[in-house]
C-alpha angles and dihedrals in degrees: 000000000000115000115242094246091049096054116109119265115204118217119199117183142087125330107190147126118275112214105201122209115181114204136169091237137349108263124243115247111284095017136094139237135185123252111230096192141350135200142151121239131178107252148131129140095281096051093042092053095041094053091050092046089051090050089054092053098258131130111245126183116197114215108207147116119242125196128222102248126116092259091048091053088055088058091052091047090052092049089053091046088056090047093235119160117259097197093109096040116099121203117210130187115235094016124119129199121227132244140220127219106216115197110197121192131202091271092057093250116140136211120198136212108185131195110197119220140163094311089092092063114113129191122180089227089068089077112056125213089249092058092046089058098043107034112113100181138018130199115207126180127197089240089074091059099056097102112073096209093062099044097087095047089048091049091050091050091049092051091052091048093049091049086055092055102267116146114217125216111196124198106189095202131201095297096054092128090067093063099071132234099266097050092039091054091050091050091050090052089055098045122090092190135025126189112195124158118234095271093046091049090054093047090046089056091049091050094054095037100253111128097168132034096017093159092054090046092053093049091049088050089060105266104141098199129027114189117191112200110215103182113224089009093062124228138311119209124202127196130165089267108033149021115218129186122198123187123225125243122259120247141125111282113224101164127357094196110126095010091122092052091048089050091052091049091053090051091050090052090052091049092047092058094039092243119174114267096253091050091049090051091049091052090047091050089048091054092046092049093050090049091057092052095062134064111249138037095285139008146200100258116141137220087260090057090051092048090052091056094044092049101038106014121118115241115236107226114184 
């Protein structure tokens, strides 16, 4: 029998190029600013989460389509360099993945401009029958639900996975309003955990027509765990029985890109080893904190690095 921490974890999100532009400050509309540095890095929610999950000793499978252009081949080369499985990645001639322009200021805050590409394509064949039977956890971001024609096939695949025992963690993302009320409601009914930040939680409520009491609504809908990410104030978790707040860990923020994906990966690790909720949130905060201390959307920190922060790190109480 497969050990819990060896079971596959499916990751459904973006797989794109991140074009990094480092600036002193983000310019006001109609003005200018100087670029301090520029570089291109493989990224996207799916890759960010998969690399972190791999770092933590888990077994992530990215579900995505990749085109056949030069830039797309660089994505495949990077995935192979990181020794990530390709079983759920579909190559397609003539397709092209998108990119994101990430503008990072001196405080480590980022602003995105995203060009969608073929990474949103979904085919049921991407997830084999074996994976449907063995997958313990699934990470889904709202970015994977931006294209209307793939929403129903994705929903059907998620229902089959949940029926097979897979637990779904859903991160709505900044473009949650593009998903639509009907699909969003169905996704929420399938998810056991959602991880919006404060702005996303408010927009989510607006999308489904719940202006007040959105957390209670989600719990009544069947979501077992609602985690509200509160930036420098940490996170607050809500279940049907308790409300739990966990502070973040202090450290100089260099780049916040990918911190949410790192946080979700830490949570998934905690869930995979049946850790108590507070412990899972601490691990998630540790992963998120480490992600902000490095340049780029993901890094090579290990479980030992996370444990060091959780054990010895100073909580940031603001």
